[in-house]
N, C-alpha and C positions, 0 to 999 in steps of 0.2 A: 059473681061469687060473692058469698056474704061470710067473710071470717068473723068468728065471735070472739075468739081469743087463741092465745097460744095453748094448745092442747098439752104438749110436752116437749121435752127437750131429749133427744136421744144421746147417750153416752156409751161409747164402746168400751168395753172393759176386758181384761184378760181372764178374769175371775170374779164372779158374782160373790163367792164365798169370802173374798178378800176385800171386795168393794162394799159390800153391804154394812159391814161394821163401821167404816168410815163413816158413812151417811149417818148410822144410827147414833154412834157413839161420840162423834166429834161434831156432827152438825145437829144432832138431836131430832132429826127426822125419821119416822119409822117407816119400815117396808111394809105396804097393805097388800102386795101381792107379789108371788112368783108363778111364771107360766112359761112353758115351752110353746113356741110357735115352730112345729115340726117342717112346714113347707118352707120357711124362711131359714131353717137351720139356726134358730138361735132361741137362747133361754133369757126371759126378761125380769127385773124386778121394778116394781114401782114405788115411788114416794110422792107424796102430795106436799106442794108448798102453794098456799092461798089455792087459786083457781087452776094453776099450772101443775103438772107432773113433771118428775124427772124420770126418765125409763133407763135402767142400765141394761146393755145388751152384751151377752156373752155367747160367743158362736159356739154351735154344737158340731160343726164339721168345717173341715179345713177349706172347703170350696164355698162356704157362706160369705155374703157381703160384708159381715161383720170381721170375719178372719181376715179377708183381703184389705179391709180398711186398717186394722192393726199392723198386717204385715207392710203396708204402705207406709205407716205411720211409725216405722221403726221398731215395731214391736210393742209399742205402747198404745193405751187407749185414748180417748179424747171425744170431744164433741162430733157425733156422727150426722146428726140432722136435728132439723127443727119441725115440729109438726103443728098446723094450724087447724083449729077446729073448723069446719065448713057448714053452717046453718042449713043450706039449701041443696045438700047431697053431694058427695064426692064425684058421682059420675057426671053430672051438671058442671061442676068446677073444672073436670078433666077436659070436656068439650069446650068450655070457654077458653082454656089455656091454649088447646089446639086450633080453635078458630083463629086466635091472636098469634098465630105462628109459634108457639111454644113447643119444646120437645117434652116428652114424658117417658118415664119409665115403665110405666104400667098404663096399657092402652084402656084398661077396664078396672074398677075397683075391686080390691081383693080383701080378704079377712086378715086382720092383723091381731096384735095383741088386744085382750080385753073384749074380742069378738066384733071390734069395730071394723066398719068398711074404710080401706086406705088406699092411696095411690101415691106415687113418688113422681114428682118431676125431675126432668134432667138437670144436673148441675150446670150444664153449658147454657141453659135457659135462665137459670137463677143467680148468675155471676159468680158459680162456684160452690154455693151452698146446696147441699142435698135438702129439698124441701118434701115433707110429707103433707098431704091432704088427707084430713082425717074426719070421720063422721063425728058430729058433735054428740057427745054422750049425753047432753041434757036434752036432745030433740030424739034420742033413739027410742 
């Protein structure tokens, strides 16, 4: 697996409407995209900081992973995952993780925000952090 960079850090929020102004007004970074990913039951907002993005995630349904994360976190948001850009394909990276005995959430890549192929590794494999493997947008 060839990781080129941290693609984004995913931060769960209770409301994009409330969170976006903080990033724009307090931190001075502009939201460049808002998108709903229906099959993940999430609405996202993206900010670029250097080569890395911040992805704010708002649940669109109570059974979504983001809603469950916020519930477990006492009703507050927080850092939900870190995504690494994979140069040699998410499917290859998943196969490599599984060959090495790692557990995965997604057996096959799926479409995520920005139309990128993604897959998650199980936190029991990653010492507790939810790790996303993400298609390198520079190689798309």
